[in-house]
NUDODREN-318158 format. One line per field, with one value per residue (C-alpha): y, x, z; residue number from 1; residue in three letters. Coordinates in pm, whole numbers, plus 50000, padded with zeros to 5 digits. Layout:
<atoms>
v <- Y/...;
u <- X/...;
w <- Z/...;
i <- NUM/...;
aa <- ALA/...;
</atoms>
This chain:
<atoms>
v <- 48203/48418/48677/48630/48631/48603/48283/48252/48290/48017/47769/47866/47805/47476/47357/47444/47208/46910/46966/46854/46800/47077/46825/46646/46398/46526/46777/47065/47427/47763/47897/48153/48495/48705/49068/49269/49612/49694/49838/49719/49383/49068/48869/48964/48858/49135/49437/49682/49775/49647/49431/49214/48966/48746/48498/48293/48002/48231/48410/48073/47903/48218/48317/48665/48849/49190/49335/49498/49152/49074/49347/49118/48903/49209/49397/49770/49767/49801/49928/50278/50327/50419/50379/50726/50713/50485/50255/50289/50192/50243/50459/50689/50716/50692/51022/51200/51463/51665/51571/51585/51647/51449/51088/50975/50616/50476/50172/49980/49704/49530/49848/50075/50350/50404/50728/50840/50734/50427/50320/50391/50219/50030/49691/49561/49198/48913/48667/48532/48738/48608/48815/49142/49342/49615/49838/49998/50343/50603/50459/50812/50754/50489/50523/50909/51181/50966/50713/50898/50639/50347/50166/49866/49650/49385/49148/48958/48632/48654/48455/48116/47897/47626/47603/47680/47766/47804/47902/47984/48049/48133/48212/48362/48545/48891/48765/48739/48613/48574/48434/48431/48276/48263/48140/48123/48047/48012/48181/48119/47846/48011/48361/48489/48394/48560/48539/48661/48701/48830/48840/48958/49006/49156/49177/49362/49598/49479/49840/49984/50285/50304/50676/50616/50315/50507/50692/50589/50542/50337/49988/50067/50253/49957/49709/49645/49551/49503/49352/49350/49229/49201/49097/49024/48939/48826/48853/48701/48761/48540/48824/49031/48798/48862/49104/49065/49268/49253/49434/49472/49603/49620/49778/49770/49881/49937/50059/49958/50031/50242/50138/50455/50434/50687/50697/50818/51185/51154/50971/50613/50307/50183/49847/49972/50006/50312/50452/50716/50985/51240/51443/51265/51547/51471/51094/50999/50692/50668/50439/50428/50301/50248/50178/50062/50005/49925/49810/49684/49620/49449/49394/49206/49369/49116/48876/49163/49456/49501/49794/49835/50069/50081/50292/50314/50480/50489/50666/50677/50817/50856/50940/51113/51170/51186/50898/51093/51246/51167/51089/51259/51546/51569/51908/51928/51684/51656/51579/51516/51366/51342/51230/51148/51058/50954/50880/50767/50677/50515/50402/50235/50054/49769/49619/49298/49066/48878/49118/49466/49581/49908/50099/50432/50563/50845/50910/51119/51176/51376/51403/51563/51578/51747/51768/51911/51939/52094/52130/52287/52374/52371/52516/52777/52850/52691/52593/52506/52403/52323/52216/52104/52008/51963/51844/51744/51554/51458/51280/51118/50841/50576/50336/50133/49852/49800/49510/49669/49363/48987/49062/49441/49638/50006/50148/50488/50633/50957/51104/51450/51534/51838/51918/52187/52202/52424/52450/52612/52637/52821/52831/52998/53054/53179/53304/53539/53627/53742/53541/53529/53385/53298/53186/53119/52991/52918/52761/52583/52467/52223/52062/51802/51611/51281/51095/50736/50590/50244/49957/49585/49339/48961/48807/48436/48276/48310/48613/48980/49317/49661/50027/50290/50649/50818/51123/51110/51365/51471/51740/52085/52250/52544/52602/52847/52943/52987/53188/53477/53407/53409/53178/52992/52774/52507/52369/52004/51801/51585/51301/51162/50793/50590/50207/49896/49573/49196/48904/48544/48178/47881/47502/47433/47694/47604/47923/48266/48583/48955/49245/49625/49891/50247/50615/50891/51266/51473/51828/52078/51825/51931/51960/52096/52385/52572/52936/52972/52664/52493/52683/52438/52714/52864/52552/52589/52373/52474/52339/52336/52016/51861/51498/51174/50802/50511/50134/49796/49494/49133/48874/48512/48219/47863/47536/47309/46989/46909/46943/47224/47595/47874/48245/48540/48910/49179/49549/49824/50196/50508/50826/51181/51537/51733/52062/52079/52358/52364/52631/52361/52072/52256/52200/51833/51867/51537/51351/51024/51012/50908/50548/50449/50152/50090/49721/49473/49111/48849/48460/48192/47822/47584/47202/46982/46663/46456/46346/46716/46806/47109/47334/47679/47966/48304/48572/48948/49172/49549/49775/50048/50383/50739/50753/50974/51332/51446/51680/51762/51578/51342/50978/50651/50307/49977/49696/49406/49044/48883/48515/48367/48001/47811/47437/47238/47016/47096/46846/46856/46970/47112/47260/47344/47580/47699/47997/48213/48571/48720/48371/48507/48779/49058/49381/49677/50024/50160/50516/50691/51057/51136/50919/51111/50847/50545/50336/49947/49708/49386/49162/48785/48652/48291/48164/47873/47878/47610/47614/47403/47380/47277;
u <- 50468/50761/50745/50985/50802/50823/50850/50578/50275/50419/50433/50066/49954/50149/49974/49639/49703/49773/50106/50322/50681/50923/51206/51076/51329/51264/51511/51275/51375/51220/51269/51542/51392/51474/51370/51298/51218/51566/51815/52116/52023/51899/51835/51633/51923/52147/51918/51906/51543/51252/51082/50771/50715/50420/50495/50315/50232/50083/49872/49739/49692/49533/49321/49461/49286/49439/49768/49593/49484/49849/49864/49697/50017/50247/50348/50277/50106/49726/49479/49345/48978/48841/48912/49050/49298/49594/49742/49913/50279/50405/50097/50150/49893/50050/49878/49958/49740/49712/49441/49579/49939/50245/50224/50428/50469/50497/50344/50529/50417/50708/50917/50645/50562/50182/50001/49797/49476/49641/49736/49373/49210/49412/49596/49521/49477/49721/49655/49979/50180/50508/50526/50430/50699/50637/50931/50866/51020/51187/51328/51395/51770/51718/51352/51291/51053/50744/50888/50909/50681/50786/50712/50519/50641/50441/50637/50429/50553/50800/50775/50954/51083/50818/50446/50222/49866/49598/49229/49058/48689/48518/48190/48084/47821/47679/47687/48069/48222/48582/48768/49119/49346/49717/49913/50285/50428/50801/50820/51190/51383/51578/51544/51181/50891/50555/50317/49950/49738/49387/49150/48803/48623/48287/48069/47747/47728/47540/47449/47109/47042/46671/46671/46954/46807/46625/46952/47117/47463/47332/47396/47762/47789/47660/47895/48263/48400/48760/48956/49318/49477/49862/50122/50486/50770/51122/51397/51751/51904/52187/52347/52375/52517/52452/52161/51792/51489/51176/50851/50542/50201/49887/49541/49308/48955/48869/48552/48533/48230/48223/48131/47999/47676/47456/47415/47173/47263/47117/46802/46921/47038/47371/47222/47005/47323/47195/47445/47223/47259/47422/47265/47314/47535/47784/47794/48024/48049/48431/48591/48952/49101/49474/49745/50098/50411/50759/51084/51369/51710/51983/52334/52595/52915/53108/53013/53052/52903/52560/52394/52012/51780/51414/51165/50808/50478/50169/49835/49519/49194/48943/48579/48398/48043/47763/47541/47249/47451/47287/46946/46647/46515/46829/47012/47198/47468/47851/48058/48419/48743/49093/49386/49729/50042/50386/50683/51011/51357/51615/51960/52171/52498/52514/52830/52870/53159/53035/53193/53113/52800/52697/52463/52486/52193/52028/51650/51430/51050/50793/50441/50118/49787/49471/49124/48801/48470/48142/47821/47583/47309/47458/47173/47107/47461/47710/48040/48349/48677/49005/49332/49657/50007/50329/50645/50986/51225/51594/51797/52146/52155/52394/52467/52782/52800/53171/53313/53594/53657/53548/53237/53170/53014/52967/52668/52691/52426/52286/52037/52059/51703/51582/51239/51047/50682/50388/50058/49760/49404/49082/48739/48442/48095/47810/47497/47217/47402/47723/48044/48318/48652/48949/49279/49631/49954/50260/50607/50797/51157/51310/51639/51692/51993/51902/52197/52201/52463/52474/52669/52616/52756/52763/52731/52707/52704/52330/52273/52333/52247/52251/52202/52107/52011/51863/51660/51311/51144/50811/50781/50621/50380/50126/49759/49468/49251/48911/48758/49014/49157/49501/49774/49999/50303/50418/50764/50880/50850/51138/51199/51510/51484/51701/51671/51825/51760/51823/51807/51861/51802/51795/51717/51895/51698/51350/51313/51367/51348/51342/51320/51341/51338/51283/51256/51145/51151/50921/50994/50774/50485/50228/49872/49550/49387/49064/49125/48754/48627/48340/48427/48602/48672/48913/49136/49513/49813/50082/50387/50228/50326/50625/50583/50761/50699/50871/50811/50923/50830/50905/50831/50904/50847/50865/50861/50775/50756/50725/50347/50315/50403/50335/50396/50340/50401/50392/50386/50405/50397/50375/50306/50277/50215/50458/50330/50005/49759/49498/49235/48981/49075/49207/49531/49627/49970/50028/49776/49852/49835/49502/49485/49784/49698/49961/49944/49877/49935/49912/49907/49875/49920/49889/49868/49911/49730/49841/49721/49684/49448/49526/49369/49485/49375/49497/49414/49459/49431/49427/49432/49188/49302/49218/49004/49075/49011/48658/48435/48526/48566/48787/48669/48847/48750/48739/48996/48908/49016/48945/48970/49008/48985/49095/49071/49092/49287/49593/49695/49953/49697/49394/49294/48970/48987/48702/48748/48571/48694/48596/48479/48325/48128/48275/48092/48332/48398/48732/48602/48345/48233/48031/47729/47691/47846/48078/48271/48215/48500/48513/48205/48212/48269/48234/48358/48502/48759/48877/49197/49315/49674/49766;
w <- 50540/50425/50697/50993/51335/51731/51928/52205/51988/51753/52047/52126/51765/51750/52069/51929/51639/51859/52006/51714/51819/51741/51688/51375/51217/50862/50721/50663/50601/50529/50184/50113/50115/49806/49796/49481/49612/49746/49497/49688/49851/49707/50031/50338/50555/50398/50419/50695/50610/50810/50540/50565/50289/50184/49913/49657/49888/50153/49892/49770/50105/50281/49981/49972/49697/49697/49827/50129/50245/50304/50579/50823/50857/50910/51219/51214/50871/50809/50565/50597/50706/50366/49995/49946/50225/50121/50383/50724/50805/51167/51252/50954/50674/50332/50244/50567/50730/50414/50154/49805/49915/49804/49921/50237/50109/49754/49579/49309/49080/48901/48962/48809/49060/49085/49104/49413/49243/49101/49462/49591/49293/49044/48997/49342/49268/49360/49082/48940/49189/49331/49649/49834/50014/50263/50366/50700/50783/50558/50224/50091/50030/49756/49670/49676/49790/49826/50074/50415/50573/50370/50039/49903/49626/49439/49217/48962/48813/48525/48200/48206/47923/47947/47880/48178/48220/48491/48528/48841/48942/49269/49431/49759/49956/49860/49494/49500/49182/49064/48765/48640/48373/48305/48005/47972/47624/47524/47173/47106/47297/47590/47432/47427/47663/47709/48005/47996/48308/48364/48675/48743/49083/49189/49494/49566/49866/50178/50279/50219/49993/49945/49836/49575/49402/49127/49006/48688/48848/49143/49009/48949/49281/49477/49307/49405/49062/48960/48669/48536/48225/48220/47967/48027/47795/47876/47607/47646/47311/47198/47014/47328/47592/47966/47891/47968/47845/48059/47933/48135/48006/48219/48231/48520/48610/48979/49138/49513/49719/50032/50382/50541/50732/50914/51299/51557/51517/51174/51283/51200/51404/51297/51263/50974/50775/50584/50334/50183/50448/50220/49965/49630/49494/49774/49714/49432/49213/49170/48917/48793/48470/48530/48275/48335/48118/48220/48039/48241/48077/48278/48150/48353/48283/48481/48762/49015/48821/48662/48481/48494/48312/48426/48228/48364/48281/48489/48413/48614/48484/48781/48716/49004/48903/49171/49213/49065/48754/48428/48589/48424/48637/48852/48820/49145/49040/49005/48701/48792/48646/48747/48537/48689/48476/48606/48380/48539/48410/48650/48556/48821/48857/49102/49254/49474/49537/49832/50091/49953/49777/49637/49403/49223/49031/48847/48863/48645/48669/48491/48667/48558/48721/48601/48774/48644/48846/48751/48956/48702/48962/49304/49503/49228/49113/48879/49025/48811/48950/48762/48908/48752/48864/48663/48833/48720/48955/48913/49180/49219/49477/49604/49887/49984/50225/50304/50502/50710/50920/50899/51119/51072/50775/50739/50550/50379/50149/50024/49785/49621/49506/49313/49190/49001/49036/48884/49055/48885/48991/48904/49076/48907/49062/48849/49018/48914/48602/48766/48788/49049/48935/49145/48984/49101/48966/49163/49093/49367/49347/49613/49686/49953/50065/50242/50406/50553/50784/50947/51094/51058/51303/51225/51578/51452/51110/51076/51310/51270/51424/51266/51342/51092/51087/50782/50672/50527/50305/50179/49909/49976/49753/49707/49699/49689/49983/49822/50097/50047/49710/49871/49751/49997/49999/50244/50296/50276/50585/50715/50960/51113/51178/51410/51384/51538/51361/51424/51180/51272/51169/51410/51416/51098/50898/51034/51243/51096/51306/51252/51491/51449/51710/51583/51679/51435/51490/51261/51158/50979/50949/50679/50813/50680/50874/50855/50955/51013/51195/50992/50668/50443/50187/50446/50421/50376/50433/50673/50839/51189/51358/51532/51631/51715/51688/51838/51854/51722/51508/51599/51333/51303/51068/51195/50997/51286/51075/50712/50751/51007/50938/51173/51194/51432/51420/51685/51608/51863/51793/52026/51838/51969/51830/52030/51891/51688/51745/51471/51417/51304/51530/51850/52033/51972/52128/52325/52129/51931/51547/51405/51268/51485/51705/51973/51921/51640/51645/51382/51439/51193/51122/50825/50871/50559/50658/50370/50023/49940/50219/50432/50690/50801/51031/51123/51379/51345/51651/51624/51933/52001/51854/51754/51446/51148/51240/51226/51419/51777/52011/51835/51871/51900/51752/51961/51943/51728/51680/51340/51280/50921/50830/50516/50425/50097/49865/49658/49399/49115/48867/49050/49387/49572/49867/50104/50329/50578/50664/50997/51107/51432/51243/51455/51399/51420/51298/51143/51166/51385/51406/51714/51626/51303/51074/51085/50854/50876/50896/50696/50748/50750/50396/50287/49961/49761/49469/49224/49023/48736/48614/48264;
i <- 1/2/3/4/5/6/7/8/9/10/11/12/13/14/15/16/17/18/19/20/21/22/23/24/25/26/27/28/29/30/31/32/33/34/35/36/37/38/39/40/41/42/43/44/45/46/47/48/49/50/51/52/53/54/55/56/57/58/59/60/61/62/63/64/65/66/67/68/69/70/71/72/73/74/75/76/77/78/79/80/81/82/83/84/85/86/87/88/89/90/91/92/93/94/95/96/97/98/99/100/101/102/103/104/105/106/107/108/109/110/111/112/113/114/115/116/117/118/119/120/121/122/123/124/125/126/127/128/129/130/131/132/133/134/135/136/137/138/139/140/141/142/143/144/145/146/147/148/149/150/151/152/153/154/155/156/157/158/159/160/161/162/163/164/165/166/167/168/169/170/171/172/173/174/175/176/177/178/179/180/181/182/183/184/185/186/187/188/189/190/191/192/193/194/195/196/197/198/199/200/201/202/203/204/205/206/207/208/209/210/211/212/213/214/215/216/217/218/219/220/221/222/223/224/225/226/227/228/229/230/231/232/233/234/235/236/237/238/239/240/241/242/243/244/245/246/247/248/249/250/251/252/253/254/255/256/257/258/259/260/261/262/263/264/265/266/267/268/269/270/271/272/273/274/275/276/277/278/279/280/281/282/283/284/285/286/287/288/289/290/291/292/293/294/295/296/297/298/299/300/301/302/303/304/305/306/307/308/309/310/311/312/313/314/315/316/317/318/319/320/321/322/323/324/325/326/327/328/329/330/331/332/333/334/335/336/337/338/339/340/341/342/343/344/345/346/347/348/349/350/351/352/353/354/355/356/357/358/359/360/361/362/363/364/365/366/367/368/369/370/371/372/373/374/375/376/377/378/379/380/381/382/383/384/385/386/387/388/389/390/391/392/393/394/395/396/397/398/399/400/401/402/403/404/405/406/407/408/409/410/411/412/413/414/415/416/417/418/419/420/421/422/423/424/425/426/427/428/429/430/431/432/433/434/435/436/437/438/439/440/441/442/443/444/445/446/447/448/449/450/451/452/453/454/455/456/457/458/459/460/461/462/463/464/465/466/467/468/469/470/471/472/473/474/475/476/477/478/479/480/481/482/483/484/485/486/487/488/489/490/491/492/493/494/495/496/497/498/499/500/501/502/503/504/505/506/507/508/509/510/511/512/513/514/515/516/517/518/519/520/521/522/523/524/525/526/527/528/529/530/531/532/533/534/535/536/537/538/539/540/541/542/543/544/545/546/547/548/549/550/551/552/553/554/555/556/557/558/559/560/561/562/563/564/565/566/567/568/569/570/571/572/573/574/575/576/577/578/579/580/581/582/583/584/585/586/587/588/589/590/591/592/593/594/595/596/597/598/599/600/601/602/603/604/605/606/607/608/609/610/611/612/613/614/615/616/617/618/619/620/621/622/623/624/625/626/627/628/629/630/631/632/633/634/635/636/637/638/639/640/641/642/643/644/645/646/647/648/649/650/651/652/653/654/655/656/657/658/659/660/661/662/663/664/665/666/667/668/669/670/671/672/673/674/675/676/677/678/679/680/681/682/683/684/685/686/687/688/689/690/691/692/693/694;
aa <- MET/LEU/ILE/VAL/ARG/PRO/THR/PHE/PRO/VAL/LEU/LEU/SER/THR/ALA/LEU/LEU/GLY/GLY/THR/SER/LEU/THR/HIS/ALA/GLU/PRO/VAL/GLN/LEU/ASP/THR/LEU/VAL/ILE/TYR/GLY/SER/LYS/VAL/SER/LYS/SER/ILE/ALA/ASP/THR/THR/ALA/SER/VAL/ALA/ILE/VAL/GLY/GLU/GLU/ASP/ILE/GLU/PHE/GLN/GLN/LEU/LYS/GLN/PHE/ARG/ASP/ALA/PHE/ARG/THR/MET/GLY/ASN/VAL/MET/ASP/ALA/ASP/TRP/VAL/ASP/ALA/GLY/PHE/VAL/ILE/ARG/GLY/VAL/ASN/SER/GLU/GLY/LEU/THR/PRO/GLY/GLY/ALA/PRO/LEU/ALA/SER/PHE/TYR/ILE/ASP/GLY/ILE/GLU/GLN/THR/VAL/ASN/GLY/THR/ARG/ARG/GLY/ALA/ARG/GLY/LEU/TRP/ASP/VAL/GLU/GLN/VAL/GLU/VAL/TYR/ARG/GLY/PRO/GLN/SER/THR/LEU/THR/GLY/ARG/ALA/ALA/LEU/ALA/GLY/ALA/ILE/TYR/VAL/LYS/THR/LYS/ASP/PRO/VAL/PHE/GLU/ASN/GLU/GLY/ALA/VAL/MET/ALA/GLY/LEU/GLY/ASP/ASP/ASP/TYR/ARG/GLU/GLY/ALA/VAL/MET/LEU/ASN/VAL/PRO/VAL/ALA/GLU/ASN/GLN/LEU/ALA/VAL/ARG/LEU/ALA/ALA/GLU/TYR/ARG/ARG/ARG/ASP/THR/ASP/LEU/ASN/TYR/PRO/THR/TYR/GLU/ALA/PHE/ASP/ASN/PHE/GLU/ASP/PHE/ALA/ARG/ASN/GLU/TYR/TYR/GLN/ILE/ARG/ALA/LYS/ALA/LEU/TYR/LEU/PRO/ASP/THR/ILE/PRO/ASP/THR/SER/PHE/ALA/LEU/THR/LEU/SER/THR/ALA/TYR/ASP/SER/PRO/THR/ILE/ASP/ASP/ILE/ALA/GLY/PRO/ALA/LEU/GLY/PHE/ASP/PHE/ASP/GLU/ARG/ARG/GLY/ASP/PHE/ASN/LEU/PRO/VAL/PHE/THR/GLU/GLN/ARG/GLU/THR/ARG/ASN/HIS/ASN/ALA/GLY/LEU/GLU/ILE/VAL/HIS/ASP/ILE/ASN/PRO/ASP/LEU/ALA/LEU/THR/SER/LEU/THR/SER/TYR/SER/ASP/SER/ASP/LEU/SER/ARG/ASP/SER/VAL/ASN/ALA/GLY/THR/ALA/GLY/GLU/SER/ASN/VAL/LEU/PHE/GLY/ASP/GLN/ASP/GLN/GLU/LEU/ILE/THR/GLN/GLU/VAL/ARG/LEU/ASN/TYR/GLY/ASN/GLY/GLN/HIS/THR/GLY/VAL/LEU/GLY/LEU/TYR/LEU/ALA/GLN/GLU/GLU/ALA/ASP/ALA/ASP/PHE/VAL/ARG/PRO/ASP/PHE/PHE/GLY/ARG/ARG/ASP/THR/SER/LYS/GLN/SER/THR/GLU/ALA/GLN/ASN/ILE/ALA/LEU/PHE/GLY/GLU/VAL/VAL/TYR/ALA/PHE/SER/PRO/SER/TRP/LYS/ALA/VAL/VAL/GLY/ALA/ARG/ALA/ASP/TYR/SER/GLU/SER/GLU/PHE/THR/SER/SER/PHE/GLU/GLN/VAL/SER/GLY/GLY/SER/ALA/THR/VAL/THR/ARG/PHE/LYS/ARG/ASP/VAL/ASP/GLU/PHE/ALA/PHE/LEU/PRO/LYS/LEU/GLY/LEU/ILE/LYS/GLN/ILE/ALA/PRO/THR/GLN/SER/VAL/ASP/PHE/THR/VAL/GLN/ARG/GLY/PHE/ARG/ALA/GLY/GLY/ALA/GLY/LEU/GLN/ARG/SER/THR/GLY/GLU/THR/PHE/GLU/PHE/ASP/PRO/GLU/PHE/THR/THR/ASN/TYR/GLU/ILE/GLY/TYR/ARG/GLY/GLU/PHE/LEU/ASP/GLY/ARG/LEU/SER/ALA/ARG/ALA/ASN/LEU/PHE/TYR/SER/ASP/TRP/GLU/ASP/GLN/GLN/VAL/GLU/GLN/LEU/GLU/VAL/PRO/GLY/ASP/PHE/THR/SER/SER/ARG/THR/VAL/ASN/ALA/ALA/GLU/SER/GLU/SER/LYS/GLY/PHE/GLU/ILE/GLU/LEU/ASP/PHE/ARG/ALA/THR/SER/GLN/LEU/THR/THR/TYR/ALA/SER/ILE/GLY/TYR/VAL/ASP/THR/GLU/PHE/LYS/ASP/PHE/ASP/SER/ALA/SER/LEU/GLY/ASP/LEU/SER/GLY/SER/GLU/PHE/PRO/GLU/ALA/PRO/SER/TRP/ASN/ILE/GLY/LEU/GLY/ALA/ARG/TYR/GLU/ILE/GLY/ASN/GLY/LEU/PHE/ILE/GLY/ALA/ASP/LEU/GLU/TYR/THR/ASP/ASP/HIS/LEU/ALA/ARG/PHE/GLY/LEU/GLU/PRO/GLN/GLU/SER/VAL/ASP/SER/ARG/SER/LEU/VAL/ASN/LEU/GLN/ALA/GLY/TYR/ARG/GLY/PRO/LYS/TYR/GLU/VAL/VAL/GLY/TYR/VAL/GLU/ASN/LEU/LEU/ASP/GLU/ASP/TYR/PHE/VAL/TYR/SER/ASP/ASN/ASP/ILE/ALA/ALA/THR/LEU/GLY/LYS/ARG/ARG/ALA/VAL/GLY/ILE/THR/GLY/LYS/LEU/LEU/PHE;
</atoms>
């Protein structure tokens, strides 16, 4: 495991595997951790950010299929409670408390920033991936406006100058099937190499929808289906020494199923697992086609100075037709599409001479989003809604780490960020031959200055502590209140984050530890309010909340022997709305954030028996916590402990792995709304995969 973790659970997991000695004679060490998401650091030991990493070995051994699966090994990181709600870092949802607002955390694949819909549904698979990195806490100084809560970076494998190939196939319950292929070809010796990768996965839902089964879209609605095709090229031209060109192209299709079920308030027992509790017009079959392109050019000016240009393009086309759309005889239906496009250009200059490091960069972005929804016969009227957003962003950023004594370094960074946005919307209702049309257009300009200061103290050759303070930022915006036809604007929200970090290695590099203690103070938090309770057309976004969060992560990775590897992670977060009085939700001052469990713990161990055989297990504990906001009174979901098991054979040319997720078949909810409805968590899943290398 590449994540650094705490000591006492490691001793427990070691004892569970037979008390293997911690003082093994063999010279075993953990791998050096290289990070790709940081623009100023290359080693996890050199960064002040709180970073959790899951590498290629962990992905393979633990059978992690998508980037969200990696969260079970990380402190203070978890998936959100439903498909259209991002992910959660330190008790903060990546999409905040404002549906459709600017994201609070970013998702990158090979440096290509993903759109909101591309993060929800997109290139989520981990086939031929080198590692997953999660940065916890504000990354706004170097990453920008969509990183107030943190950022996720997925690094796929680069082309190499030798022939490689792999195929994979797998089966599981609920008609689960998967397959993947990879082919790496050197085209020109030591100059040009190409790597192709493709993956496919599908699983049928285990929920019951008897009243939906006759609809034309039901088969797609009831199937979790995903595929991705990716091509990468690496070019090292002899004619331009010390320069590399890396091109990435990918396309993905993603249509995950939902896990919402009806409760007693709707006349069903939760055990019936009835998903057809809504009118069909309100149940959407959502699928996204996502396209990415990136070109990174790096030129080493001299051994200490490098110039990097990164150009990226990401497009997500989301279809949101209702489950009954297109079915003969069905008129109360929904036809909907959303298209999001993000183009970025970043140029940065990096300096590093062993003592001092620094980065200076320029960032440009163009973002467009369009949405069209039509209900042709919505209870006797025709509703048509159109929305569009255009935004331009320019930023100048930099950070310097300066060694002013043999054991002390100062960190100084800043970002000057300017954006222009145009929001347009129209809503038309046609009923009885008359039409009501509401339109609005609003331009918003914003400037933010985001400083960062810090100190790093080397307390031993392999141990350091650091303190940083930095500003986080989420963009403001504008909207239309449909009930009144009034337009509104809301300001950016900011957070000031204070953090103390520790990094250390012990036992000749066999034990690696990280710890971070943080406090964040929120200002002008954006929240959605209903001015008339129960009337969702009265919704508007306001800067209504002040809040704070504090907590810590302790993570450790321990190579006990050449055969036994263990890890543990502890995350704790204490969140509170200091001032939040909502017309629709009531006075929530003093309440915790939704989806913010106080504690989460991950334990894991892998034992390599010999002759290629291995066995592994991991445990994920999540504390009880307030569910996503619903109807009053607000509900909590219970704590849960999930056990996962893996066992198999890994040889030089092939491997076979069997796995069980949620081994004890724990039945739990990740969302609950007053016995009206709930969202099921992951059920037990059993599967087997085979992989052949050539």
